[in-house]
N, C-alpha and C positions, 0 to 999 in steps of 0.2 A: 463561339459559344462552346463547341466541342472542346477546343484547345483550353478553355478556361476550367470546364469541368475535368478534363484529364489532370491539369496542374494542380487543382483542389484535391481529386482522389489521391494524387501521389504525396500531397503534403499531409492528408489525413492518415494515410498508411503509413508514412515516416513517423508521425507523431504517436500512433497506436503501437509502434514496435520500438520506440525509443527506450532508451536506458533508464531504468527504474532503480535498480539497485545501486545505492551510493555508499553502503557498508556492508562488510560481511564479517560473520563471527564463526569461526571454525572450532568444533568442539569434538574431542576424542575421549573415549573411556577405554582404557586399556584392556585390551584382550576379552572383552564382553562377548560371549557367543551368539551365534546367530539363532541358536537353537532355543535360548530363553526369550530371545527378542520377538521370535515369532510363534513359538509354541507353549511359552511359559515355564512354569518349574518342570524339572524333569525327576519324576517320582522315583526312579531308581536312585538318584543320588540323595533326595530328601528322606528316602527311607533307611539309608545306610548310616549305621552309628559311627562309622569312620570319618563321615562328612558331616552330619547334620548338627554337630555341637551339642548332642544330647538334646535337642529340641525340635522335634519335627513338628509338634504341636503348632508352635510358633510360626514355621514355615508354611503349613497347611492353612492355617488362620489368616495369615496375611497375604499369601501369594497362590493359592489354590483356587481353582474356579470349576464350574460345571463343564467347561470345555477349554481348549486351548486358547481361544480368543477372550474369554474372561480372565484367565490366568496371566495372560501377557499384558492386560490391560492393569491388572492389579500390580505388577511389577513395574510398568512403565505407563502410568495413567494419561500423562500429557502426550507422550508419544502417540498412544492408540486412541486419542480423542482429538487434539487440536492438530498435530502434524499429519495424522493419516486424513484428516477432512480438508486440510489447507496446503499440503505438501505433497512430497512422494518418499516412499520408503521401499529399499531395494534389498534383495538378499535371501528370500524365502525359497530355499533349494528344493523343498518339498513341491514348489509349483514350477521347477526348472528355472527360477530367476537365480541365476548363479554370480556371486561376486567373490572374487579371489585376489589374494596378494600374487603379484607376478614374481616377486624375488624368491629364490630357493631356499631361504633360511627360516622363515616363518617364526621370526621373534622381534623384539622391539625396535632396536635402532634401525635395523634395515627397513622394517615397515613405515617407521616414521619418515625416514629418508625417501621412501617410494612415495608415500602420499605428498609431500612436500616438494620433491623436485621433479616428479613426474617422470622418473626415469629409474631403472635398476642398475646400480653400480655394484658389480659383484665384488669389488674390492671392500664394500662396506657391509662386513660379514661378522661383526662382533659388536656387543653392547658397550664395550670398552673403547670402541674405534675412536680414533681422534676427531679433531674438528672437521665437519664435514666439507669436502672440496667443493661440492656440487652447489649451484645456486639453487635456493627455494623460492617459491611462489610467494611467501610474505616479505622476502627481500625484494623480490621484483616488484611487487605492488608498492612498497616503501620507496621505491625510487621513481613512482610515476608523479609527475609534477603537481596533479590535482590532489593527491593524497600523500605526498611526500612527508615523511616524520610523523605519520599519523597510525603507525603499526606498533602493537605490543603483544607479548606473548608470556603466557604463566603455566608452568607445568610443575606437577608434583614431583617428578623425577629429576634428579641432578643432570642427567644426560642430555636435556634440551638444549643447555649452553652449547654443547657440541653439534648436536643434531642440526640445530638451526644457525650454527657457527656465528655467535653473538658477535664476535670480534669483527668479523667481516661484514656482517649484515647490516649493521647500523641501526638496529632498533633494540629496546630493551627485551631480554628474556630472563623472566624471574623464575628461577626453578629451585625445588627443594628448599632450603634454608638460606637462599639468598634474600637479602633485605629489600625492601621497597622503599622507594624516596631518596635513596644515595646518603649523602652527608647532610642532607636537610630534609628529613621526612617531616611530614604533616604529623598532628597529633592522632590522627586517625591510623596513618602508616606505621608511626611509631608502637601504636597499640597492637596492630596486626603483627608487626615484626616481635614484639615481646611475647604475644600469646602463642606464636608458632614456636619460637625459639625455647619456650618453657613448657611446651606441650609434652605428651606422652608420644615416643617415638618408637613405634612398633616395628618400623623398617629402617631403624638407625638413621644415620644421617644422609643416606642416599636418596631418601623420598620422605616428605612430609604428608600428614594427612590431607584429604582432598578438602576439607572445610576451609584450611587455610589458602589453599590455591584459589578456591572459589571467591572467597570474599576478598582477596587481594586484586583479582580480575574485576569483580563488581565494583570495587572502589574507582579502579582505573575507568571504568565504563562510565561511571557517573561524574567523575571529575575531570579527566583529560579528555573524554570523548573521542576514542580512537575510531578510524575508520577501517581498520582491519585489527581484528582481535583473535587471538588464539587461545583456547583454555584446553589443558590437557589434564584430565582427572586419571588417577591410577589405582584406586584401591580394588577395582573389580578384578585387576590381574593380582594383585597382592593377596588378596584373601583366596582366591582360586588356588594360588600356589600353596597356601597354607592349609588348603583341603576344608576350608570352612564355608561350606554352601550357604548358610544362613547369612553370614557376613557378606558374602560374595552378592546375594540377592539384595540385601539391605544397601548395599553400596550402589547398585544399579538403580534402585529405587530412589536413592537421594540423588543421584545424578539427574534422573527425570525431573525431580523437584527443582533442581537447580537451573535445568534448561527452562522450565517453566518461568522461573525467577527472572533469568537473562529475558526472556521473550516478553514477559509482562512489562518489565522495564523500557525495553526497546519500543513497544507499542504505545507506551505513554509518555514518550519523550520526543519532542518537535525534531530533532536532528534525524533520529532513527525511525520514526513510526512510519510505515509503509516504504520505507526505503532501504531495508536491511534484509538480507538473507542469512539464514544459518545453515551449517552443512556439518553434519554429524557422522562420524565413523569410528573405526577401530584400527589399530596397528597390524593385529594378527587375529587369527581364531584360536580354538582349543581342541583338545581331544574329543571325539565324538560321543555316542552313549556309554562306550566302555568305561566304567566307573573309575577305573584307575587311570585313565587318561584325561579327564576333563579338567584336572589341576594343571596340566602341562600344555606345552606347545614346542614347537620346533621341527625341523625336517623330518625326524624320526616318529612325529605323532600324526596319525592319519586324521584328516580333517582341521590342522591346524593353519591350512592356507585359506578356509573358509571364512569371509567376513560379510559385513553389510554396511549400507550408508543410507542416511536420510537428508532431506534438503527441504527448506520452506522458505519462501520469501517471494518478491515481486515478478522475478523471472521464472519461478517455477510454477507450471501448471498444476492444478489440484487434482491430481490423479489417484492419490492414495497409496495403498500398497500395489506394488506392481506385480502383476501374475502373469505376465508374459514370459516365454522362455528367452534367455539371452544369456550371454557370458561377459561381464565387465571386469576390469582390473584396477586394482589399487593405483596403478601407475596413471590412469587416467583422471584422477581427482584434482591434480595441480591445474590442468588446463581447464577442467570444469570450473574449478574456483576463479581462475581469470576470466573466462568468458561470462559468468555471473556477474563479475564487476565491470564488463564490457572491454576487456584486453585480451590480447593474445600472448601468452607466456612463451618467452623464447630464451635460451640460454646456451652456454657452449656445448653442454651435453644434449642429448636427444630428449624431446618432451613429447609424451604420447598425447594422442587426441583426447578431445573432451568426451564425456557420455552424453552423446547427442540426443539420447532418448529423454534426458532432464530437461531439454529445451522445445520438446515437440508438444505443440498444444492438443 
């Protein structure tokens, strides 16, 4: 009887800890500061005529609150309602919860490479760097027998073809003005291509507006049902570089709405419901409260290494905003993504350990 009880206990324990996540959606919003994520709008920037686009009234009406908690929720309502109640959010440095890039450059290509490869390659030191020689986590997952051929990536910036080394990786990377659907696009894909190609191009041909990246990714999610999906939004960084704080906040608010749209679809689809995790982060930070630095980033800009991340899904305990002191690095994200999916990421280059706190109940 004792042996039978022990066997049953082991079986129940195994079932209780069984892998639940079968799909993962990784989302990035380029260069969006932890300051706005956790503290809401920055009055020093909002009040400055150099940055508020002549419309501080709009900024305060839409994004100000009685305190930081209400302001941040206005900027990112889904983030600070659904994700905070059912997932985990890291990076509030005012509470000692620190998340940083480990690479010394503090700009986009090295940051995305660090996220995806779990490693800092010092040779990856330029946004114009060649096709990434380092294997990335999306590529690794795409090679696993159970989910082989079920990976797709969509990015507003044209560098993602190189960052993810599309030619070697073996999964589609639709970046900037790449057409979806190849030589035989569906009617929906053709419409998406035509709308994007005939759109306003404030960032020239190197980056499309986020709305096109989003709807291309949503169409992929609804029709081809990938197991691994990456969506990379870019306008938060672009409007910050342009010194347009209103547009920067609007872009972040829109990304929050799109994350909600993705999650609502996921939770109403049989393949994805209760079997999908979303992982959200950024490639780099920006300057701190000094008004002339928030627009920029790089190794010469104080605070530009400071980032944040969030996760929600079956493997993620609902711990909300993490308020404990710790130091986490961007290079830990790749292994974290792998572990969420039930794998251990290995490559020819070193891969850092996962963020163990994410999995602690």
